C-alpha positions, 0 to 999 in steps of 0.5 A: 571510521564512519564507513562502518556505520554508514554501511550499517545504515545501508544494510538496515535500509535494504533489510527493510526494502526486502521486508516490503518486497517480501510482503508484496510477494506474499500477498500476490493472491490477496484480493484488492491488495495494493503493492508497496514501495520502500522509499529512502532518504539520506541522513545528516551530513558532516560539513568539513568545508563549505562550498563557497568558503574562501580558499586564499587571501586573494578571495578565491572560493571553494567551488564544491566543498566537502560534505560526508554523508552519514548514510541512509534511512527508510523515509516511508513505505508508499502504497501504490494504489493503481488498479489491479486486473479484475477476474470473473468469478460468477459469484453474485456477491463478489464485487470489484471496483473499476476506478477510484473508491473503497467499499465502506465497512463497519467494524465491531467497535463502531469504527468505519474501515475501507477496503478494495476486497469485494469478496463479500457474502451474506450473513445469517440475517441477510446482510451483505458482509465481508469474509470476517462478518463485518457489515458492508455499509450503508447496510443492505439486507436481502429479503428472506425468500430472495432467489436472485440478486443483481448489482448495477455498475452504479451500485443499485442492488435489486432482488427478486423474491420467489413468486415475483417476475421482476426484481425490486430495488432494496438499496444502493452501495456507495464508495469512499474516496480520499485525497491521499489514498497512500495515507490510509492505515492498513490494519490487516484483513484487507481493511484500511482506516482513515488518518489525518494524512489520508484526509476525511472520506468523500462519500458518493455513488459508484459511477459519479464523477471521481468515483469508480463503478462496481462490477458484480461477479468480479474480483480485483487482483493484487496489483503486484507484478511478480517479475518486477518484485523479483527484479527489485529483490535481486537489486536489494540483495546486491545492495545489501551484499555491497554494504556488507562488503564495505563493512568487511573492507573497513574492518580490514583497513582498521586492522591495518591501521592498528598494526601500523601503530604497534 
């Protein structure tokens, strides 16, 4: 009885769905997190009678045919990259991107990663770094006696040192954009890697056409809607329960068939 295996694929698919929803809810307060959505595809079909097949010697044909599906599978987990709300923090080294783009980060092994999480800090040698100490590219170092730092919407970093009345430019942040942001590979720590699916990064200045702007003293919240996630979770739970019920019913039908054969 195929209904057993079909329902089993449905339960597995909804299990994956709940895992994705759970991850969204768990990252509700993660800076720059982008929610994900599980997407599903139907499996192969068993064709018992093809649509358009002859149904009589006079040439009449079957209008619909008979095809029985084998169930469902998780086709992909899609990252939804829409803008999250921004919150003021008052911290000079907190930065949010308003619009498209990612901050560039250099990993210890030399690879380049990308992030929307702008909760940065300063290393012991004055470099702007992530929470894990990874340098934010293109690499900006602050003077030792800096007393004030300002970052404009177009990424220009200015610092004022003790004894000076005015600030001077010490560098400029840039952003990376991708043709397919959902194709980036998440590696944890709010970091993403380029893949063949994402395409190569296009580097540009904040505020340029196609690039977002930098907001100093703000952080981008996760774009997770708790109400929507709970609603989706309830729907997934009900779908899981219905598939489980199909398995129970199919098992009962098999028992009836077995008893009839005795």
